[in-house]
C-alpha positions, 0 to 999 in steps of 0.5 A: 617775593614782593617788589619791595623785597626784590629791588635794592636801591642805589641813589634813589628814594623809596618806591612809594608808588609801587604796588604788588605785581609780577617781578619784571625780570621773571620773563625767561629772556632775562634769566637767559641773559643772566646766564650769559652774563655769568658765563661771559663774565660781563656786566649786563643791565636792562635799561631805559623804557622797559624799566620806566614803563614797568614802574608806570604800569604801562605795557612794553614790548621793547627791551634795551640791554646795556653790556659793559663790553661787546653788545653784539657778541652778547646778543648772538650768544643770548639768541643762540641760547634762546633758540633764536636763529635770526639776529639783526646786527647794526655794526655802525651803531654797535647794536644787535637785536632779535625777537623773542616771545613777542618782545624785541630785545636790543643789545648795545655796549655801554658808551660814553659820548662827545659831540661836535657843535654842528652835529647831533651825531656823537663821537662814541667810545666804550664806557661803563654803565655809569657813562651810559646813564650819564648820556641818557636824555632824561632821568626816567630813561636812565633807570637800570636793573642789574642782570648780574648774579651778585646783584640780580634785580638791583635798581640803579638810579643815580639821578633820582628817576624813580622820584621823578616818576612819582612826581611826574616830572621830566628832568635831564641827568646832567645840565639841560643846556648841555643835554639839548645843545649836544642833541637838540632832538631831545627838546622835542622828545622832552615835550613828547614824553610830557604829552604821552605820560602827562608829566610836567617839564621841570622849569630849568629844563624848559628854560634850557629848551627855549634857550637852545631852540636855535639848535633845532636846525641841525636835526633832520626833519624826518626825526622831528616829524617822527616825534610829532607823530608820537605827539599826535598819537597821544590821548591829548595832542594839544598838550604837546603842540602848546608846549612846542609853541611856548618853547618857540619850536613850533614856528620853526617846524610848522609856521602855517599852524602858528600863523593861526594864533591870535584874535582880531577885533573890529567894530566889536566883532572878533573871530576865534583863535584858530590855532587853539580851535585847531588843537581842540579839534585834534583833541576831540577827534583823538577821543574817537579814532587812532587814525593818525592821518585823520588826526593830521587832517584835524590839525590842518583843517583850517590851515588857510584861515590866516590867508583867507581872513577878511572883514566887512561891516555887513558879515563880520569876519569871513574865511571864504575858500579856506577849505579849498586853499587849505587842501592846496597847501597840504602837499607843501606841508607834507613835503616840508615835514617829510610826510608820505607824498602818497595816498595818505597825503591825498586823504588829508587833502580830501578831508581838508577840502570837504570838511565844510560840506556836511556842516553846510548840509546840516544848516540847510534843507538836505537835498538828495542831490547834495547828499549824492554829491557828498557821497560821491566825493567822499567815497569810502572816507565819508564816515571819517569826514563826519567824525572830523565835522563833529570834532569841529564843534568846539562851542562852549555853549551846550545847547549849540553843541547839541543842536549841531550834533542833532543836525549832523545826525540828520545828515548821517541818516540821509547819507545812509538812506541815499547810499542804500537806495542809490549805491553812490559811494565810489560808484562808477557811471554805467557808461564808460569813456571807452564805450562812448569812444567806441559807439561814436568812433572817437579818439580821446577828446573833449566831447567824451569828457563832456558826455561822461560828466553829463551822465555823472551829473544827471545821476547825482542830481537824480535826473536819471537812475544809476542804471545802464539803460537810462544812462545809454538813452541820456548819452544819446541825447547829449551826443545829439547836442554835440552833433555826434553820430553813432557808428553803424554797428 
């Protein structure tokens, strides 16, 4: 059966953009749910993202099922019939879900909602499919397919969501001012969907976002940051951050980023807009990696430029030390956004702190010592750092871009040669602090650190090889300078 023959359409235009492909309801799980619907005499529908993504030809492994009745009971009955033993039940939310053949199937009773002004948590009552579609955030997420015998496969589209998919536009089912005032997180979700799907936000909807931006204060930062992460994971994150800025939301979420906006000019000399530059760097790196933390590093790599910006007539605009100060700012940014304060944060810190080092090496004669130190400091993250530096090239001059990339390739070649020769990446000096204390009869003290650092620096500077015997002799010389005598063995 063709798709055009499968769907009856209620309240929506023709599916002008559909193509011949498999029936979305051909999966076994939908047949099982339809059987349960018939046996239990309950009206049941698949709704939301799965339906939307089918028409957009996007893969989807999450299926939302709405029941005009008790969703938890239907979930248990369906799981039993499908042979699934584990059902996760969330009584507080009236939902239940289970995993079946690679997809997550979640059931909920149809609901209608009302909101108090100081909370985005609704008062929930049992409702109909119509009530449930009314409470949906966007028309494209209110699409439903019937799983009932009398109209199996019927598309229920009361708000023209199919036409909005065709027109690539984000609209709300009801008055957008009410939609966003009730649940302000939907403002960021609108921007997130526009970014992910490369859709446009309807003018009246965007105006409502601007009008209701003050309502964002009732939303937890965890929920906001979850949406930010999805924007960062998109193919072109700059779209989302520009929309957040235009809506007046970004300054409420990440003011350190909006502080970078603007260009100043003195004596005819001006600097680039570091906000737009940062977004361009994120877009560049998004073409080469899905690493969300490297994307965060790209977004925040120049975060301290608004603090370190200086002008003098000789050098023009400078941002000395912005990489160091920027790395110091990362913990407070992560804490504010409720991002993980663990090795992920330290990774972003490292990338921000080191992002100028390969650039400096590419502009001057590359010494073995400088390369060893970069390898030592970057460790296993050296390849990510080089990706960040290459993404940081945003010049519109093609020849300038080619020159910088060629210089970075020289640095990459040197990194490879030094690593193969000296095994510096994440190396541990061959003489440990414990051995120094044992040889000289010391407790942990300043002298142990001095000797240990001297050995490390000697290896990195090429004075001695990364070798135990050479390091031992060097240790003895350093100990003599400190008037230390070895214990009699």
